[in-house]
TORTOR-68868 format. One record per residue: residue number from 1; residue in three letters; chain; x, y, z of N, C-alpha, C in turn. Coordinates in Angstrom, 2 decimals, padded with zeros to 5 digits. Layout:
<rs>
num | residu | chaine | nx | ny | nz | cax | cay | caz | cx | cy | cz
NUM | ALA | A | X | Y | Z | X | Y | Z | X | Y | Z
...
</rs>
This chain:
<rs>
num | residu | chaine | nx | ny | nz | cax | cay | caz | cx | cy | cz
1 | MET | A | 054.14 | 066.74 | 114.32 | 054.97 | 067.41 | 115.29 | 056.37 | 066.83 | 115.19
2 | GLN | A | 057.33 | 067.67 | 114.94 | 058.70 | 067.22 | 114.79 | 059.43 | 067.35 | 116.12
3 | MET | A | 060.23 | 066.35 | 116.41 | 061.06 | 066.37 | 117.61 | 062.41 | 066.95 | 117.25
4 | GLN | A | 062.84 | 067.91 | 117.99 | 064.17 | 068.47 | 117.77 | 065.08 | 067.94 | 118.86
5 | SER | A | 066.21 | 067.44 | 118.45 | 067.16 | 066.98 | 119.45 | 068.04 | 068.15 | 119.85
6 | LYS | A | 068.32 | 068.22 | 121.12 | 069.17 | 069.28 | 121.63 | 070.41 | 068.64 | 122.20
7 | LEU | A | 071.49 | 069.31 | 122.07 | 072.77 | 068.81 | 122.53 | 073.18 | 069.60 | 123.76
8 | LEU | A | 073.53 | 068.88 | 124.80 | 074.02 | 069.50 | 126.02 | 075.51 | 069.22 | 126.10
9 | GLN | A | 076.28 | 070.25 | 126.15 | 077.72 | 070.08 | 126.20 | 078.22 | 070.55 | 127.56
10 | VAL | A | 078.89 | 069.66 | 128.25 | 079.42 | 069.96 | 129.57 | 080.94 | 069.86 | 129.49
11 | GLU | A | 081.59 | 070.90 | 129.88 | 083.05 | 070.91 | 129.83 | 083.61 | 070.92 | 131.23
12 | SER | A | 084.78 | 070.40 | 131.38 | 085.54 | 070.39 | 132.63 | 084.90 | 069.54 | 133.72
13 | VAL | A | 083.99 | 068.63 | 133.37 | 083.37 | 067.73 | 134.33 | 083.42 | 066.33 | 133.75
14 | SER | A | 083.92 | 065.40 | 134.54 | 083.97 | 064.03 | 134.05 | 082.56 | 063.44 | 134.06
15 | SER | A | 082.36 | 062.42 | 133.27 | 081.04 | 061.80 | 133.20 | 080.67 | 061.18 | 134.55
16 | GLN | A | 081.66 | 060.62 | 135.27 | 081.39 | 060.04 | 136.58 | 080.93 | 061.11 | 137.58
17 | THR | A | 081.57 | 062.28 | 137.55 | 081.20 | 063.37 | 138.45 | 079.78 | 063.85 | 138.15
18 | LEU | A | 079.48 | 063.98 | 136.87 | 078.14 | 064.42 | 136.46 | 077.09 | 063.40 | 136.88
19 | LEU | A | 077.36 | 062.12 | 136.64 | 076.41 | 061.07 | 137.02 | 076.21 | 061.04 | 138.54
20 | GLN | A | 077.29 | 061.22 | 139.30 | 077.18 | 061.22 | 140.76 | 076.35 | 062.41 | 141.24
21 | ALA | A | 076.54 | 063.58 | 140.63 | 075.78 | 064.77 | 141.01 | 074.29 | 064.57 | 140.73
22 | VAL | A | 073.97 | 064.01 | 139.58 | 072.57 | 063.75 | 139.22 | 071.98 | 062.72 | 140.18
23 | SER | A | 072.75 | 061.68 | 140.49 | 072.28 | 060.64 | 141.41 | 072.01 | 061.22 | 142.80
24 | ASP | A | 072.90 | 062.08 | 143.28 | 072.70 | 062.71 | 144.59 | 071.45 | 063.58 | 144.61
25 | LEU | A | 071.23 | 064.33 | 143.53 | 070.03 | 065.17 | 143.45 | 068.76 | 064.33 | 143.43
26 | LEU | A | 068.80 | 063.23 | 142.69 | 067.63 | 062.35 | 142.64 | 067.35 | 061.73 | 144.01
27 | ASP | A | 068.40 | 061.28 | 144.70 | 068.22 | 060.71 | 146.04 | 067.61 | 061.73 | 146.99
28 | LEU | A | 068.10 | 062.96 | 146.92 | 067.58 | 064.03 | 147.78 | 066.10 | 064.29 | 147.48
29 | LYS | A | 065.76 | 064.36 | 146.21 | 064.37 | 064.62 | 145.81 | 063.45 | 063.48 | 146.24
30 | ILE | A | 063.93 | 062.24 | 146.06 | 063.12 | 061.08 | 146.44 | 062.87 | 061.07 | 147.95
31 | SER | A | 063.91 | 061.33 | 148.75 | 063.70 | 061.33 | 150.20 | 062.81 | 062.48 | 150.63
32 | THR | A | 062.87 | 063.61 | 149.94 | 061.97 | 064.73 | 150.24 | 060.53 | 064.34 | 149.94
33 | LEU | A | 060.31 | 063.69 | 148.81 | 058.96 | 063.27 | 148.44 | 058.43 | 062.20 | 149.38
34 | LYS | A | 059.28 | 061.29 | 149.81 | 058.83 | 060.26 | 150.75 | 058.40 | 060.89 | 152.06
35 | GLY | A | 059.11 | 061.90 | 152.52 | 058.76 | 062.57 | 153.77 | 057.44 | 063.31 | 153.67
36 | SER | A | 057.18 | 063.93 | 152.52 | 055.93 | 064.69 | 152.37 | 054.75 | 063.78 | 152.11
37 | ALA | A | 054.99 | 062.55 | 151.66 | 053.91 | 061.62 | 151.37 | 053.49 | 060.82 | 152.61
38 | ALA | A | 054.19 | 061.02 | 153.72 | 053.85 | 060.29 | 154.94 | 052.44 | 060.70 | 155.39
39 | PRO | A | 051.66 | 059.73 | 155.85 | 050.30 | 060.07 | 156.28 | 050.33 | 061.03 | 157.47
40 | LYS | A | 049.49 | 062.03 | 157.38 | 049.41 | 063.01 | 158.45 | 048.41 | 062.52 | 159.49
41 | GLU | A | 048.65 | 062.95 | 160.71 | 047.72 | 062.57 | 161.77 | 046.36 | 063.19 | 161.48
42 | THR | A | 045.34 | 062.39 | 161.62 | 044.00 | 062.92 | 161.38 | 043.42 | 063.42 | 162.69
43 | ASP | A | 042.61 | 064.42 | 162.58 | 041.94 | 064.99 | 163.74 | 040.78 | 064.06 | 164.08
44 | PRO | A | 040.76 | 063.50 | 165.29 | 039.70 | 062.55 | 165.61 | 038.35 | 063.22 | 165.83
45 | PHE | A | 037.31 | 062.49 | 165.47 | 035.95 | 062.92 | 165.77 | 035.59 | 062.40 | 167.15
46 | ILE | A | 034.82 | 063.18 | 167.89 | 034.33 | 062.73 | 169.19 | 032.81 | 062.84 | 169.22
47 | THR | A | 032.21 | 062.08 | 170.10 | 030.75 | 062.03 | 170.19 | 030.20 | 063.17 | 171.03
48 | ARG | A | 028.87 | 063.31 | 171.00 | 028.22 | 064.32 | 171.85 | 028.49 | 064.02 | 173.32
49 | GLN | A | 028.45 | 062.73 | 173.67 | 028.69 | 062.34 | 175.07 | 030.13 | 062.68 | 175.48
50 | GLU | A | 031.09 | 062.48 | 174.58 | 032.48 | 062.81 | 174.89 | 032.66 | 064.32 | 175.07
51 | VAL | A | 031.94 | 065.11 | 174.27 | 031.98 | 066.57 | 174.45 | 031.40 | 066.93 | 175.82
52 | ALA | A | 030.27 | 066.32 | 176.15 | 029.64 | 066.59 | 177.44 | 030.57 | 066.20 | 178.59
53 | ASP | A | 031.23 | 065.06 | 178.47 | 032.16 | 064.62 | 179.52 | 033.36 | 065.55 | 179.60
54 | LEU | A | 033.85 | 066.01 | 178.46 | 035.02 | 066.88 | 178.42 | 034.76 | 068.18 | 179.18
55 | PHE | A | 033.57 | 068.76 | 178.97 | 033.24 | 070.04 | 179.61 | 032.43 | 069.88 | 180.89
56 | LYS | A | 032.10 | 068.63 | 181.22 | 031.25 | 068.35 | 182.40 | 029.92 | 069.10 | 182.29
57 | ILE | A | 029.28 | 068.91 | 181.13 | 027.98 | 069.53 | 180.87 | 027.01 | 068.43 | 180.45
58 | SER | A | 025.73 | 068.80 | 180.33 | 024.71 | 067.83 | 179.93 | 024.59 | 067.79 | 178.40
59 | LEU | A | 023.94 | 066.74 | 177.90 | 023.70 | 066.65 | 176.46 | 022.82 | 067.79 | 175.94
60 | PRO | A | 021.79 | 068.22 | 176.70 | 021.03 | 069.38 | 176.22 | 021.89 | 070.64 | 176.08
61 | THR | A | 022.89 | 070.80 | 176.94 | 023.79 | 071.95 | 176.81 | 024.63 | 071.83 | 175.55
62 | VAL | A | 025.09 | 070.61 | 175.24 | 025.83 | 070.38 | 173.99 | 024.95 | 070.78 | 172.81
63 | HIS | A | 023.68 | 070.37 | 172.85 | 022.74 | 070.71 | 171.78 | 022.54 | 072.23 | 171.69
64 | ALA | A | 022.44 | 072.89 | 172.82 | 022.27 | 074.35 | 172.83 | 023.51 | 075.03 | 172.24
65 | TRP | A | 024.69 | 074.51 | 172.55 | 025.93 | 075.08 | 171.99 | 025.98 | 074.87 | 170.48
66 | MET | A | 025.43 | 073.75 | 170.01 | 025.36 | 073.52 | 168.55 | 024.45 | 074.58 | 167.92
67 | ASN | A | 023.29 | 074.80 | 168.52 | 022.33 | 075.78 | 167.98 | 022.87 | 077.20 | 168.04
68 | ALA | A | 023.69 | 077.49 | 169.06 | 024.27 | 078.83 | 169.21 | 025.47 | 079.04 | 168.30
69 | GLY | A | 025.93 | 077.97 | 167.64 | 027.08 | 078.10 | 166.75 | 028.42 | 078.00 | 167.46
70 | ILE | A | 028.41 | 077.65 | 168.73 | 029.66 | 077.49 | 169.48 | 030.38 | 076.23 | 169.03
71 | LEU | A | 029.61 | 075.16 | 168.80 | 030.17 | 073.90 | 168.32 | 029.66 | 073.62 | 166.91
72 | THR | A | 030.54 | 073.10 | 166.06 | 030.16 | 072.75 | 164.69 | 029.96 | 071.24 | 164.61
73 | PRO | A | 028.71 | 070.78 | 164.42 | 028.47 | 069.34 | 164.34 | 028.71 | 068.81 | 162.94
74 | TYR | A | 029.12 | 067.55 | 162.87 | 029.28 | 066.84 | 161.60 | 028.41 | 065.60 | 161.68
75 | LYS | A | 027.56 | 065.42 | 160.68 | 026.68 | 064.26 | 160.65 | 027.37 | 063.14 | 159.88
76 | ILE | A | 027.45 | 061.98 | 160.50 | 027.97 | 060.78 | 159.85 | 026.87 | 059.75 | 159.97
77 | GLY | A | 026.15 | 059.56 | 158.87 | 024.95 | 058.73 | 158.94 | 023.93 | 059.44 | 159.81
78 | ASN | A | 023.44 | 058.75 | 160.83 | 022.50 | 059.38 | 161.75 | 023.18 | 059.78 | 163.06
79 | LYS | A | 024.49 | 059.81 | 163.06 | 025.25 | 060.15 | 164.26 | 025.86 | 061.54 | 164.14
80 | THR | A | 025.95 | 062.23 | 165.25 | 026.54 | 063.56 | 165.30 | 027.92 | 063.46 | 165.92
81 | ARG | A | 028.90 | 064.03 | 165.25 | 030.28 | 064.02 | 165.74 | 030.86 | 065.42 | 165.69
82 | PHE | A | 031.93 | 065.63 | 166.44 | 032.62 | 066.92 | 166.48 | 034.12 | 066.66 | 166.31
83 | LEU | A | 034.81 | 067.57 | 165.61 | 036.26 | 067.46 | 165.52 | 036.86 | 067.92 | 166.84
84 | LEU | A | 037.74 | 067.11 | 167.40 | 038.33 | 067.42 | 168.70 | 039.03 | 068.78 | 168.69
85 | SER | A | 039.76 | 069.08 | 167.62 | 040.48 | 070.36 | 167.56 | 039.51 | 071.54 | 167.56
86 | GLU | A | 038.36 | 071.39 | 166.89 | 037.38 | 072.48 | 166.87 | 036.71 | 072.64 | 168.23
87 | VAL | A | 036.50 | 071.54 | 168.93 | 035.91 | 071.61 | 170.27 | 036.86 | 072.35 | 171.21
88 | LYS | A | 038.15 | 072.01 | 171.12 | 039.14 | 072.69 | 171.96 | 039.24 | 074.17 | 171.60
89 | ALA | A | 039.18 | 074.48 | 170.30 | 039.22 | 075.88 | 169.86 | 037.99 | 076.63 | 170.35
90 | ALA | A | 036.83 | 075.98 | 170.36 | 035.61 | 076.62 | 170.85 | 035.75 | 076.95 | 172.32
91 | ALA | A | 036.41 | 076.10 | 173.07 | 036.61 | 076.36 | 174.50 | 037.45 | 077.61 | 174.69
92 | VAL | A | 038.45 | 077.78 | 173.86 | 039.30 | 078.97 | 173.94 | 038.49 | 080.20 | 173.55
93 | ASN | A | 037.70 | 080.09 | 172.48 | 036.89 | 081.22 | 172.01 | 035.85 | 081.63 | 173.04
94 | VAL | A | 035.20 | 080.67 | 173.65 | 034.19 | 080.97 | 174.66 | 034.85 | 081.67 | 175.84
95 | GLY | A | 036.02 | 081.19 | 176.24 | 036.75 | 081.82 | 177.33 | 037.13 | 083.24 | 176.99
96 | SER | A | 037.52 | 083.49 | 175.75 | 037.90 | 084.83 | 175.32 | 036.69 | 085.76 | 175.35
97 | ARG | A | 035.54 | 085.24 | 174.92 | 034.33 | 086.06 | 174.92 | 033.94 | 086.44 | 176.34
98 | LYS | A | 034.10 | 085.52 | 177.28 | 033.76 | 085.83 | 178.67 | 034.64 | 086.95 | 179.19
99 | GLU | A | 035.95 | 086.88 | 178.89 | 036.87 | 087.90 | 179.37 | 036.51 | 089.26 | 178.79
100 | VAL | A | 036.15 | 089.30 | 177.52 | 035.79 | 090.57 | 176.88 | 034.51 | 091.11 | 177.48
101 | ALA | A | 033.54 | 090.22 | 177.78 | 032.27 | 090.66 | 178.34 | 032.44 | 091.28 | 179.72
102 | HIS | A | 033.41 | 090.79 | 180.50 | 033.62 | 091.31 | 181.84 | 034.50 | 092.55 | 181.85
103 | ALA | A | 035.19 | 092.80 | 180.76 | 036.14 | 093.93 | 180.73 | 035.44 | 095.26 | 180.61
</rs>
């Protein structure tokens, strides 16, 4: 495989101006990449008891909601957890279903 050298010819721009422009672009790109690489907040997992406390329901009701597909459980070892955002979304969805049923 042969390497071909290419010549870039820039006219009417001093080498200092060109170097400064390249440096500014690199700084901008680096700061953009640093911002996107920042760790994002993770959605916390909550326990069955925390779900029950949140809705003021019993653990058997939490289990029934799991079986009905209202809540999506995640197994971590032998423990059952729920994503807080999904639990909150389920509360909105259940409320919407009630409104539709009464309409």
